[in-house]
N, C-alpha and C positions, 0 to 999 in steps of 0.2 A: 503493500500500500504506499503510495507517495507521502513523503513527510511534509511537514509544514514548510520546511525550507524548500523542498522540491517545488511545491505549489507556488511560493513566493517567487522563486527565480523563473519558473515558467511564466508567470504573469508579467514579470518585468521585461524578459526578453521579447515576449510578445508585443508589449507596448513599444519597445525600442526598434522593432522591425516593421511597425505599421508604416503605410505610405506617409511620406513627409518627414519621417523620423530619420535619425542619422544612419541606422543600420537596415533600412528598408532593402528588400531583396527584389530582384528581377530574375526572370528565367532566361537562361542562355543555353545554347546547344554546343556542347564540347564533345568532339569525337562521336558525333551522332546521338548523344544522350542529353536530355534536358536536365539542368542542374540549377540550383539557386546561386546567384552572385550578387554582391553588394552593388547597388544602383549608383551610389555616389562616391565609390572608392577611387582614389588616385589611379590612373592607368599604369603607371610604372613606379619603380622605386625612385627614380630621379624626380618625378613629380611629387611623390610622397615626401621625400627629404626637403625639397624646395618649399612646400606648403607648410609643413609643421615646423621647420626651422626658422621660418619667417614668423609664424604665429607665436612662437616661444623664444624669439631671438635673444631676449635679454635674461632668460632664465638659465641658471646654472645647469650643465648637463653632464660633463665629464670630470671626474676627479681621479687622477692618476699620479700618486705621490704628491709632489709639490705643484703639479700642473693642474690648473682649473680652467675649464672652457665652458662658455655658454653655448646654447644652440646655434646662435648667430655666428659666433667664432668658429665653431666646428664646421658649419656649412661653408664659411668662407675658405677655411683651410682645404676642404674637399674640392672647391672650385679651382684652387691652384693646383691641386693634384690632377684633376681631370684635364686642365689645360696642358700640363706638361706630358701626361699620358698620350694625348692625342697629337700635340705639336712636336714633342721630342722623341717620342717612342713609337709613333705611327699607330697607336691603338684605334681600331675601327669597330663599328657595331658588330657585336657577336664574337669578337676576338676573346679567347679564354685567357684571363690573367690570374696567375696563382698568387695566393698569399701564403707564405710559410714562415710564421713568426708567433712568438707568444702573445698573450693577451696584452693590449695597451691601447691608449687613445689613438695612437697612430695606426694600429691595426684597423680600428673602426673608421678612421678618416680615409685610409687606403681603400677599404671596402666601398665607401660612399663614392670616392673619386673614380674607382673603375666602373661602377654602374652609371655614374653621371657622365662619363665619357662614352657610354654605349657599350662597354665591355661586359664580359661575363665574370663575375666574382667566383674564382675556383678555389675552394677552401681546403687547402691541403692540411692533413693531419699533423700537427706539431709534434706529436709523440713518435712519429714514424722514424725509422732508420733511413740513412741515405739512399739505399736501394729502393725501399719503399716509396719515398718521396719521388725519386726519379721515375718509378713506375706510374704514379699518380699523374706526373707531369705529362709523360708520354701518352698516357691513356686519354687525357683531355686535350692533348695537342696545345698545350699552352704556348702562347707567343712570348710572354714575359712571366717571370716569378719574382715577386717582391719578397725578399728573404732577409731575415735578421742574421746576425753573424753566426749564431749557433746552428741555424738550419743550413745556411750557405756552406759552412764547413762540412756538414754531413754530406752535402751534394758533390763535394770536390771528388773528382775521379769517376763520377757516375755519367751514364749517357741518358740524356734527357731531351736535348734539341731546343730548349728554351734559353732566352737571354735572362740571366740572373741580375737583378738590381738590388743592391744593398739598401736596407732600410734600418732605421734605429728607433729608439724610444725617446721619450722626452719632448721638448719643444718641437711642434710639427715642422717648422721651416728648417730645423736642423736635422731632425731624424728622418724626414722625407725629403732631404735636399736633392736626391737624385731624380725625384719625380715632382719637383716644385717649380712653378712659375710665379714669381712675385706679382702681386696684384697690380702694381703700377706699370707692368710690362705689357698688359693686354687690355683691350677695351670690351668688345663683344665676346664674351667667354664661350668656350666650347659647351660648357654645362648649360648655358642659357639656350644655345642653338639646339642642343640635343633634346630639349623639352618639346620642340616641334617636330622631331624626327622619330624618337622612340615610341614604340607602341606596346600594347599588352602581350602581344604574341612574341615579342623579341626575347632572346636568351637573357636570363638574369643571373642565374647561379648554378654552380655544380658543387654538390657535396658528396662525400664518399661514404659508402656503406659496405659492410661485409656481408656476403651471402654464403650459402652452404657450399658454393663452389671453391671457396677459399681465397680468391682474389678479390680485391676491393672493386667495387663498381662505382661509376661516376653517375650519380642521380642528377639529371639536369631539370631546371624548371624555367618556365618563362615568367615574365613580370606579373601576368595576371595570377599565376599560382602563388608566387611569394607574397605579393600584396594582399591576396585574399586570405592566406594563412595568418598574416599579421593582423589584418583587420578583424578576423574572426576572434583573435585573442583580445583586441581592443574592445569588442562588443562584450566579451566576458567581463573585462575589468569594469566597463561602464554599468554592466548588470550588478556587479558586486557593490560599486560606488552607490547606486541607487538603493540597494538593499540597506547598506550601512546608514545612509541618510534617513531612511524610513524608520530605522530603529534608534534615531536620535544621536548618532555617532558624528563626531566632528571630523570631517574628511578634508579640511581646508589645507592641511599641510601638503607641501610637495611631496609626492611619492619618491622613494629612494630604494634602490636595489644594489646589493653587493654582486660584482661580477666575479664569481669564483669557479665557474665552469668554463671549458674552452669555447671560444667563439667560433671555432671551425665546426663544432657540433651544432645540430639543429636546435637544441634546447637553448644554447647560448646565443645562437644567431636570431631566431624568430621571436619567441615569447619574451626573451630578456632584452636583447640589444635592439632589434628593429621596432618592437612595440613601443619602446620608451619615448620615441619621437612623438607619437600621437597622444600619449597620456602625460607629456612633460615630465618624465621621471628622470631623476638624477641617477647616474651610474657611477659607482665607486669601484675602482678596479684594484685587484691584488694580483701580482704576477705569478704567485705560487701559493697553493693551498697550505694554510697554516690555521688550525682552528682558534688559537689564542689571538692571532692577528686579525682573524675574522671578527672576533668578539670586540677587539679594540676599535676597529674600523665601524662596526655597526653601532657602537656606542658614540663615538665621535661624530659620525655623519647622520645619526638618527635614521638608520635604515629601516624601512617599513615593510620590505618584501625580501625574503630570502629564497632562492632556488639553487638547488644542487642535486647531485646524486644522493641517494638515501643516507649514505654514510657520513655526509658533511652536516646535515642538520642534527644527526644523532651525536657527532662529535662535539658540536656546540652545546647541546643539551646536557651532555655528561662531562664537560670539561671541568676539572678541579677548580679553575680560576673564574668560573662563570659568574659567581656572585660579585666579583669585583666590577662588573660592567653592567650598565643600564641598557637593557634591550627592550624596554617597554614599548618603544615605538614600533617594534616589529610585530605585525599582526598575522603574518602569513609565512609558514615555513613549507615551502613546496618541494616536491621531489619529482623526478622523472628519470628516464633512462634505465631503470631497473626496478624490480618489485622492492617494496619497503617492508622489512620484517615487522610483524604485528607489535612486538615489543617496543620497536622504535617509536611507533604512534603514541603509545602511552607515555614513554619517557619525555617526548617532546612536549606533550600537553601538560605534564607534571612540571616540567622545567619553566614553560612559558604559559601560565594559566590565562594571560591576556590575549594570547594568540592561538592559532589553530594550525595544525599540520594539514597539507593539501597534498593531493597526488594527481599527476597528469598522465596521459598516456597518448603519445603520438610517435610518428617515425620520421626518419629523414625523408622518405618518399612521400610523406603526406604533409610536408612542411610543418611538422610538429603538431598539427591538429588532430584530435581524435575524441578523447574523452577526458572528463574532469571529475573528481570526487572532492567535495568542499566541506569544511568546518564540521558541524554536527553530523552531517551525512557520512562523512569520513570516519569519525569516530564510531558511528553505528554499524558501518560496513567497511572496516579497515582492509579487508581482503579484496575489495573491489577497486577498479580504476575509474568507476563512476559512469555517468550517462554520456551519450554522445553530445558533443559541443554544438549547440545552436549558434547561429542559424544554418550553417553550411554542411554540417557533417551528416552524412547517411551511414549507419552502421548496420552490418549484416553478419550473421553466422551462417556460413555456407558449407556444403559438403564438397568432396573432391571434384564433383562435376559442376560446381557453381550453383547449385540449387539451395534455396533457403531451408534451414532447419527449424523445427518447431522450438518455441521458447523453452529454455532449460536444457536443450541437448548441446553437447560439445561439438564444435566444428571449427573451421578456420575463421578467425576474425578478419573481416574484410571492410574497408573504408572507401567510400566514394564522396568526393567533393571537388569543387573547382580548384581547390588548393593543392590537389595531388600533383606530383611531379609529371613530366612529359615522357620520361624514359631514361634508360641507362645509356650513356654516351658510347657510341660505337658498338652497341651490343643489342641488336634487334631481337635475337632469340630470347634473352633474359627479359627484354621489355614485354615481349608477347606473353611470356609465362607469368608476368607479374600482374596482369589484368585479366578479369573475367570479360566476357563478350559485352557486358553492359557496364564496363569501366569501373568496377569495384577493384581497388588494390588488395592483393592477397598478402596479408602482413606476415604470414608464416607462424603466427601465434594461434594457439588452440585455446578457445574459451567458450563461454555461454553466457546468455542474458538471463537475469533472474525475472521474478514477476514484476519488478519495478523498472525494468530495462537497464539495470545496472550491470556492467560488464565484469566478469571474473575471468582472468587469464589463468589457465591451469597447466599449460605446457607450452613447449615450442616445437614446431615441425622442423625448423631449421637447426642444424647442428652448430649452435652458437653459444659461447660463454659470455655472459655480460658481468665484467669485472669492473665495479664501481662506475658503471655507465658507459664503459668502453666495450665495444663488441670485439670479440675474438673468435675466429672461426677455427674450430678444431682441426680442420683439414689443412689449414695453413701452417699450424704449429707441427702437425704431423709431417708435412712435407719437408719442413726445416730439419726434423729429426731424421727423416729418411736420407737427407743429403749426407749424413755421416756414413761413410763406407762400411762401418762395422755393424750397423743396425739391421736386424732381420725383420722385425715387426714392432709396431707400437700402437698405442691408442692414447688419445688426449681427450679429456672431458672435464666438465666443471665440478668443483666441490663446494659446499656451503661455506661461507665465511661471514663472521659477525660484522666485520668492518666493510668488506667489499661486495657482499651479497653473494658472489661467487668468485673463486679463483681457478686458474687452469692447473691441471694435474696430468701427469703422463706416466704410463707404464711401457716398458720397452724390453725387448730381448735381443741380445747380441748373436750375430751369425756364428754357426759352428766353425771352430778353427780360428776365429778372429781374436785378437787380444781384447781383454775385458774393458769395458767403458763404464767408469763409475758415474753415478748421478751428478757429482760435482763437475766431472769432465764434460759430460753432455750438456749440463747447464751453461758452462763456459762456451761450448760450441755454439749453442743457440743464441746467446747473448751477442755473438759475432755476426748473426745473420738476420735476426728479427728484433723488433722493438722490445725493450725490456719488460713492458707490462704484459706482453704475451708469454714470457718465459715463466714456467712453473718455478715457485720459490723453493728454497731448500726444504727438504722434508715432504715435498709434493712431486718428487720423481722417484719411481721405483723400478729397479731392474729385477726381472724374473728370469727363470731358466727353463721353464716350461713353455709350451706354445700357448698363446693367448686363447681364451675361450671363443668358440665360433658359433654362429647361428646356423640354421639349416641351409641358408643361402651361402654359407661360408664366409660371410662378413664377420669381423670381430664383433663380439657381443659387448658393445660399449655400455649398454644399460646395466648388465650385471657387474661389469667392472666399476662402473660409478657407484652402484649400491654397495659393493663389497668395500671399497676404499673409503666411502662415506662412513660406513660402520667402523672402520679401522681407525680413521682420524677422529671420530667422535669419541671412541673409547680411550683413545690415547690422550 
């Protein structure tokens, strides 16, 4: 039965989407299927930035160490970047321009400048090794890659075909000097001209996602998809604001969020970074996660909203120094990217009685939109990712043939909206498999809808480990293990972990007649080939001397191995 909060939120979003209201929707046809789309949304990210940075031009926006920028200053910096990218580096509409750098104000300005020059912001995973970065660059056919020193060093000696342009952090005119045109050196800017050229169907972003095939895929989106995903989040924020006002809450303070998740992930890019322009939200950056530093910044800047992978809000709630800091301004502790253990929900509510834990469910391919579970509803159903996010999202539980299953039955979770990505770059086969005939995206997650239309995820079809929000494909780690000449067979799987949700683990057997390979030696070998977060930790690599168990199909029985080693590690 719908809760009182469910009914209130349904009423509010119903009012906000009426004709003449800010989130009124029209019906458009996309790939032959009719879908709702916002009637008054900006057509592109370039228009979105121009409109909201002008509307909030004197409001503080970015706090990055000692650097503080208003929306207007941030936009002017992006204009200078767009000018240089087009004039000095020959960027044209649709060119893929990679960003390989840690979080910073200059990362955000570079993103803006790329899209305002007509380019496609290609968000390379900053945790990747040099070979993995090079693969991502080759896959997207990047013309340029804007890289900070750390990532540029990793790329040395790799083959990727792009021009590497060094960027740094700090004052934009210094850190972005290689892609900077001083404002006094041009009149009619490229950014202004592009507002008349760019359209909703033009390429906007490529983000990377891991699939069961092991290699990252480049999920590309047009401007309509990205802006729609952003504005769907804005409508949810507007809904929450109206609800709080109706309850007598004072919501006059500027919203403020801590940026503690990678901007190259969709959670950091869409609901956190891009949404902030429309809601005039201040963003406070921290270059590397540290729970105590997060507490300090949240106190100093009066952060009102926190989002991260589940372990982050849990570490804040349980930190021994928590009582030294005033976090009373923070009303929302959101999580995405991985399931949140039920114990975490209780701990967060106990630590911050004036706020609420929240949970969102979305994917790279859906531009982060999907479901949301809020406040009292989340406390009542902490195992659920919530209801489909109105007004754009259509949620379905389908069987293998793409047919709907009755309520309560477990099937594949599928999402349809105008915010969905357009496909995987240069991978038509994977693109075709990702969608049903009527354009539902197959998430690869198994779940069911309860009697209140709340989604419960119960398993994954894809062979993926989610470590603290980072997707790791088992087959990719297995391939790296098999690259060792002495390995006869192996299996990689996820094990439960209190902090990370899951961590990778591996079992292997050495070929007969080969010298033994210790777990430490294998781990060192893997660290030389793949990103460290994908490598099993000490104590999570086991050598066996008997053949690994097999299924009737002769595939390694990964499920039984996972169950056995889960029991072993739990008892240990």
